[in-house]
C-alpha positions in Angstrom: 157.2 -15.0 -230.2 155.2 -12.1 -229.3 156.7 -8.9 -228.1 155.4 -9.4 -224.6 156.2 -13.1 -224.6 160.2 -11.9 -225.2 159.8 -9.3 -222.7 158.4 -11.8 -219.9 161.6 -13.9 -220.7 163.9 -11.2 -220.5 162.8 -10.1 -216.8 161.0 -12.8 -215.4 162.5 -16.2 -213.9 162.7 -19.2 -216.1 160.9 -21.4 -213.4 157.7 -19.0 -213.7 155.4 -21.4 -215.5 153.2 -20.3 -218.9 150.6 -22.5 -220.0 150.3 -23.2 -223.6 152.7 -23.0 -226.6 151.7 -19.9 -227.6 151.1 -18.0 -223.9 147.8 -16.0 -223.8 147.1 -12.6 -222.1 143.7 -12.3 -220.5 142.6 -8.6 -220.8 138.7 -8.9 -220.1 136.3 -10.9 -218.2 132.5 -11.3 -216.9 131.0 -14.2 -215.3 132.6 -17.5 -216.0 134.3 -16.2 -219.4 137.6 -14.3 -220.1 138.7 -12.7 -223.3 142.4 -12.8 -224.2 144.3 -9.8 -226.0 143.6 -11.3 -229.6 139.8 -11.1 -228.7 139.1 -14.8 -228.5 136.9 -15.7 -225.6 136.9 -18.6 -223.0 134.9 -20.6 -220.8 137.1 -20.5 -217.7 137.6 -23.9 -215.7 140.6 -22.8 -213.8 139.5 -19.4 -212.4 143.2 -17.9 -211.8 144.2 -21.2 -209.9 140.8 -21.5 -208.0 140.9 -17.7 -207.1 138.4 -16.1 -209.3 135.6 -18.1 -207.0 132.5 -16.3 -207.9 133.6 -15.2 -211.7 134.6 -12.1 -213.3 133.3 -8.3 -212.9 130.8 -9.4 -210.1 129.1 -6.1 -209.5 128.6 -6.8 -205.6 132.3 -6.9 -205.1 133.4 -4.5 -207.9 130.7 -1.8 -206.0 132.1 -3.0 -202.3 135.8 -2.3 -203.5 134.8 1.0 -205.0 133.0 2.3 -201.8 136.3 1.4 -200.1 138.5 3.0 -202.5 136.0 6.3 -202.5 136.9 7.0 -199.0 140.7 7.6 -199.8 141.9 4.8 -197.5 143.5 2.0 -199.4 145.6 1.0 -196.4 146.3 1.4 -192.5 148.0 -1.6 -191.2 146.7 -3.7 -188.3 147.7 -1.1 -185.7 144.4 0.5 -186.2 141.0 -0.9 -185.9 139.9 -2.1 -189.4 136.0 -2.5 -189.1 136.1 -4.8 -192.5 138.7 -6.9 -191.0 136.8 -7.6 -187.7 133.3 -8.3 -189.5 135.3 -10.9 -192.0 136.8 -12.5 -189.0 133.4 -12.5 -187.0 131.9 -14.4 -190.0 134.9 -16.8 -190.8 135.0 -17.5 -186.7 131.1 -18.4 -186.7 131.5 -20.6 -190.0 134.5 -22.6 -189.1 132.9 -24.5 -186.2 136.3 -24.1 -184.2 135.7 -23.3 -180.5 136.3 -19.9 -179.2 138.0 -19.1 -182.8 140.2 -16.3 -183.7 141.5 -15.2 -187.1 144.6 -13.8 -188.2 144.8 -12.2 -192.0 147.9 -12.7 -194.4 148.1 -11.9 -197.9 148.4 -15.6 -199.3 148.1 -19.4 -198.8 151.7 -19.6 -198.2 151.7 -16.9 -195.5 148.7 -18.5 -193.8 150.4 -21.7 -193.7 153.5 -20.3 -192.0 151.5 -18.6 -189.4 149.8 -22.0 -188.6 152.9 -24.0 -188.6 154.4 -21.0 -186.2 151.3 -21.2 -183.7 151.6 -25.3 -183.6 155.2 -25.6 -183.1 155.0 -22.9 -180.6 152.0 -24.4 -178.6 153.8 -27.8 -178.6 157.2 -26.7 -178.3 158.3 -29.2 -181.3 159.9 -28.3 -184.7 158.3 -31.9 -185.7 155.4 -31.7 -188.4 153.3 -34.5 -190.3 152.3 -33.9 -193.7 151.2 -35.8 -196.7 152.7 -37.4 -199.5 151.9 -35.3 -202.8 150.9 -32.3 -201.0 151.6 -28.6 -201.4 151.3 -26.0 -199.2 153.3 -23.2 -200.8 156.6 -21.6 -201.7 158.2 -20.4 -198.8 161.2 -21.8 -196.7 158.7 -23.7 -194.3 156.1 -24.5 -196.4 158.3 -26.1 -199.1 159.4 -28.2 -196.1 156.3 -29.7 -195.4 155.3 -30.3 -199.4 155.6 -33.9 -200.4 156.2 -33.3 -204.1 159.6 -33.3 -205.3 158.6 -31.0 -208.3 157.6 -28.5 -206.2 160.7 -28.4 -203.8 164.3 -26.8 -204.6 166.3 -28.3 -201.6 166.1 -30.7 -198.6 166.4 -28.1 -196.3 163.7 -26.9 -193.9 163.3 -25.3 -190.6 160.9 -28.2 -189.6 161.6 -31.9 -189.1 158.6 -33.5 -191.3 157.4 -36.8 -191.5 155.2 -37.7 -194.5 152.5 -39.9 -194.3 150.1 -42.3 -196.6 146.7 -41.1 -197.5 146.2 -40.2 -201.1 148.5 -42.9 -202.7 146.3 -45.9 -203.3 147.8 -46.4 -206.7 150.9 -47.8 -204.9 151.2 -51.9 -205.2 150.9 -52.1 -201.5 147.5 -50.6 -201.5 146.1 -51.5 -204.6 142.4 -53.3 -204.6 141.8 -52.3 -201.0 138.5 -50.8 -199.7 138.3 -47.5 -198.2 138.1 -49.5 -194.9 141.3 -51.4 -195.6 143.2 -48.5 -196.6 142.4 -46.3 -194.1 143.3 -49.0 -191.6 146.7 -49.4 -193.0 147.4 -45.6 -193.2 146.4 -45.4 -189.5 148.7 -48.2 -188.8 151.5 -46.4 -190.5 150.7 -43.4 -188.8 151.1 -45.2 -185.5 154.4 -46.7 -186.6 156.0 -43.4 -187.9 155.3 -42.0 -184.3 156.9 -44.8 -182.7 159.6 -45.1 -184.9 160.6 -42.2 -186.9 159.4 -38.9 -184.5 161.4 -38.1 -181.6 158.9 -37.1 -178.5 156.2 -34.9 -179.0 154.9 -33.9 -182.4 153.6 -30.2 -183.4 151.0 -30.9 -185.9 149.6 -32.7 -188.9 148.9 -30.2 -191.9 146.7 -31.7 -194.9 144.8 -30.6 -197.7 141.2 -32.3 -197.8 142.0 -32.4 -201.6 145.3 -32.0 -202.8 145.5 -29.0 -205.4 149.0 -29.2 -207.1 148.7 -32.9 -206.6 146.0 -33.1 -209.2 143.1 -33.2 -206.8 143.9 -36.4 -205.1 142.3 -37.2 -202.0 142.1 -39.2 -199.1 138.8 -41.6 -198.9 136.3 -39.8 -196.7 136.7 -40.9 -193.0 140.7 -41.0 -193.1 141.3 -37.6 -191.3 139.0 -38.6 -188.4 140.7 -41.8 -188.0 144.2 -39.9 -188.1 142.6 -37.6 -185.6 141.7 -40.1 -183.0 145.5 -41.1 -183.1 146.8 -37.4 -182.9 144.1 -36.3 -180.3 145.5 -39.4 -177.9 149.3 -38.0 -178.6 148.3 -34.2 -178.0 149.1 -33.4 -181.9 147.4 -30.4 -183.4 145.4 -30.8 -186.7 145.8 -28.0 -189.1 143.1 -28.4 -192.3 144.7 -26.4 -195.4 141.5 -25.0 -197.1 143.2 -22.9 -199.3 141.7 -24.5 -202.4 138.8 -26.7 -200.9 137.1 -23.8 -198.6 133.8 -21.9 -198.9 131.7 -24.5 -200.5 133.4 -25.7 -203.3 133.4 -29.6 -202.8 129.8 -29.2 -202.5 129.4 -31.6 -200.0 130.4 -29.4 -197.3 131.6 -26.0 -196.6 135.1 -26.4 -195.6 136.6 -29.6 -197.1 137.7 -31.0 -193.9 134.0 -31.7 -193.0 133.8 -34.2 -195.6 135.7 -36.3 -193.0 133.4 -35.3 -190.1 136.4 -33.6 -188.3 136.9 -30.1 -186.8 140.4 -29.1 -186.8 142.6 -27.0 -184.4 143.0 -24.6 -187.0 142.1 -24.0 -191.0 144.2 -21.9 -193.3 142.6 -20.0 -196.1 143.3 -17.8 -199.2 142.6 -17.7 -203.0 138.8 -17.7 -203.5 137.7 -15.5 -200.4 139.0 -12.3 -202.3 137.6 -13.3 -205.5 140.9 -12.0 -207.0 142.0 -9.5 -204.2 144.9 -11.0 -202.3 143.7 -12.6 -198.9 144.8 -15.1 -196.7 144.6 -16.0 -193.0 144.2 -18.6 -190.2 141.3 -19.5 -188.2 142.4 -21.4 -184.9 141.3 -21.8 -181.6 141.5 -19.0 -179.2 144.0 -20.5 -176.8 146.4 -21.5 -179.6 146.1 -18.0 -181.5 146.8 -16.1 -178.3 149.6 -17.6 -177.2 152.8 -16.3 -178.8 154.7 -14.0 -176.6 156.1 -11.8 -179.2 154.6 -8.6 -181.0 153.1 -9.4 -184.3 151.2 -7.7 -187.1 150.7 -8.1 -190.7 151.4 -4.9 -192.9 149.2 -5.3 -195.9 147.1 -8.6 -194.4 143.6 -7.8 -194.0 143.6 -4.3 -195.7 140.7 -2.2 -196.1 140.2 -3.1 -200.0 140.9 -6.7 -199.7 138.6 -6.9 -196.6 135.8 -5.3 -198.6 136.3 -7.8 -201.5 136.3 -10.5 -199.0 133.3 -9.7 -197.2 131.4 -9.2 -200.4 132.4 -12.4 -201.7 131.5 -14.4 -198.8 128.4 -12.9 -198.3 127.5 -13.6 -202.0 128.4 -17.3 -201.6 126.3 -17.7 -198.6 123.3 -15.3 -199.9 123.3 -17.5 -203.7 123.9 -20.9 -202.0 126.9 -21.6 -204.2 127.6 -24.7 -202.2 124.7 -26.1 -203.6 125.5 -25.2 -207.0 129.0 -26.4 -206.6 127.2 -29.9 -205.9 124.6 -29.6 -208.6 126.9 -28.7 -211.4 130.0 -30.7 -210.3 128.0 -33.8 -210.2 126.7 -33.1 -213.9 130.3 -32.7 -215.1 131.7 -35.6 -213.1 129.1 -37.8 -213.9 129.5 -36.9 -217.5 133.4 -37.8 -217.4 132.9 -40.8 -215.7 130.3 -41.9 -218.5 133.0 -40.9 -221.1 135.9 -42.4 -219.7 135.4 -46.2 -220.6 135.7 -45.5 -224.2 138.8 -43.5 -224.0 142.1 -45.5 -222.9 144.1 -42.4 -222.5 142.0 -41.6 -219.3 143.4 -43.1 -216.2 141.0 -41.7 -213.9 138.2 -39.4 -213.3 137.8 -37.6 -209.7 136.5 -34.9 -207.8 134.0 -33.4 -205.8 131.6 -30.4 -206.4 133.5 -28.0 -208.7 136.7 -29.5 -208.0 137.4 -32.4 -210.4 140.2 -34.1 -212.5 141.3 -36.2 -215.4 144.5 -38.2 -215.1 145.8 -39.3 -218.3 147.9 -42.4 -219.4 149.7 -43.7 -222.1 146.9 -46.3 -223.1 149.9 -49.1 -224.1 151.6 -48.9 -221.0 149.3 -47.2 -218.3 152.3 -45.1 -217.3 151.5 -41.4 -216.3 151.6 -39.0 -219.6 152.4 -35.4 -219.1 152.6 -35.3 -223.0 149.1 -36.1 -223.3 148.1 -33.5 -220.6 150.1 -31.2 -222.9 148.3 -32.0 -226.0 145.0 -31.5 -224.0 145.7 -28.2 -223.2 146.2 -27.3 -226.4 143.1 -28.7 -227.8 140.9 -27.4 -225.3 142.5 -23.8 -225.5 141.6 -23.8 -229.2 137.9 -24.8 -228.5 137.7 -21.9 -226.1 138.2 -23.6 -222.6 141.0 -23.0 -219.8 141.8 -25.5 -217.7 144.8 -26.3 -215.3 147.6 -29.2 -215.0 149.0 -30.6 -211.8 149.7 -34.0 -210.4 152.8 -36.0 -209.2 153.8 -36.3 -212.8 152.2 -33.2 -214.4 149.6 -35.8 -216.2 146.7 -34.8 -214.6 144.1 -32.1 -216.1 142.7 -30.3 -212.8 139.4 -28.0 -213.3 137.5 -25.7 -210.9 135.3 -23.3 -212.4 133.7 -20.4 -210.4 131.2 -21.4 -208.1 128.9 -19.4 -210.2 128.9 -21.7 -213.1 125.5 -22.2 -214.7 124.1 -25.9 -215.9 124.3 -24.6 -219.2 128.0 -23.6 -219.0 128.6 -26.7 -217.5 127.4 -28.9 -220.1 129.3 -26.7 -222.4 132.3 -27.1 -220.8 131.9 -30.8 -220.4 131.0 -31.0 -224.1 134.6 -29.2 -224.9 136.6 -31.5 -222.6 135.3 -34.7 -223.7 135.7 -33.7 -227.6 139.2 -32.6 -226.6 139.8 -36.2 -225.0 138.5 -37.7 -228.3 140.6 -35.6 -230.2 143.8 -36.5 -228.3 142.7 -40.4 -227.8 142.6 -40.7 -231.5 146.0 -39.3 -232.0 147.5 -42.3 -230.0 144.9 -45.0 -230.7 146.5 -48.2 -232.5 
């Protein structure tokens, strides 16, 4: 065991996950590549859990942060005017498509979702919330309550009364073999049934990820949330889209993930990639919802001058370089390549994704059961070959990948080659 690992285990909680049998320390980065403490270079297909959205050591971001640091003002709090915060809020409000939108900044996706839940429950005077099975919305008391994955929940206690919906569970026997239209119809009927039976009166909101991050990039078929919203609107129920992982063009086909369903929600939450490594989160919501709470509020660190400098530069870079189109182009290259290889690899149960947000689900080829063991074996093989990826899924058997949106076609081809080679190696280890 390395000295650094021993020190980590001595002072950090046991539940703080580290990847790999021999965890690595990342000490440098440039573009889509990072370097560990031993000097080994990696192509990064996980980007700090989708947070280093435009890669490492980006001059535009670095220079914007350095300009702010040079003023001597790192922090003032929201009791003073913050030019960078206002400028960023104006951009996000415009891009959101939400009517009369206003923005509140936080430090993380967890805080953003907490704020959205507060706004929704206040507006509707109800503690009832709808959420999706297999979802993940954060590690706080409230957001854990709307997380539909037992691996990420420590108890059943919650400040909210939560009902979980279908939408990303087509593997279940009752849905297997259904077309998209049939599955959407079945899910909508279940929603109506939940509202008629389990819900007691007014429901505050539905909160949903367009693509479930921790859930292993599982996703509802396009159009499900539009069908859900028809029912929600009839009941006055608000819709919150958790865009912490799907926003800013990552899916390639839409700037915000929910747009793939043809829906404009009442609120969207965001975080992770917007700051390209700096702590930024927030909510963009209808002005009437954002203005409604009567109690005084602020955010000590949310929207601070340094994070706003980074986020403004990052968002400008995404728009100026049309990285949504790049995500569509390079993502298609990888996803098509994975789907082409899958039929000859019995350990691959599914390949799914949109743009630069894609996943491979690994199964026991003999039984078809989810195999977290094979996922762990793949992680070691890909690390040795110089590629960093993530894990997730309800059973921990899904390889989830989300490279920086600046990924080149050459880097996409390189990464695809490593993924396929690692899958071949692991598949050979279990082949009869």
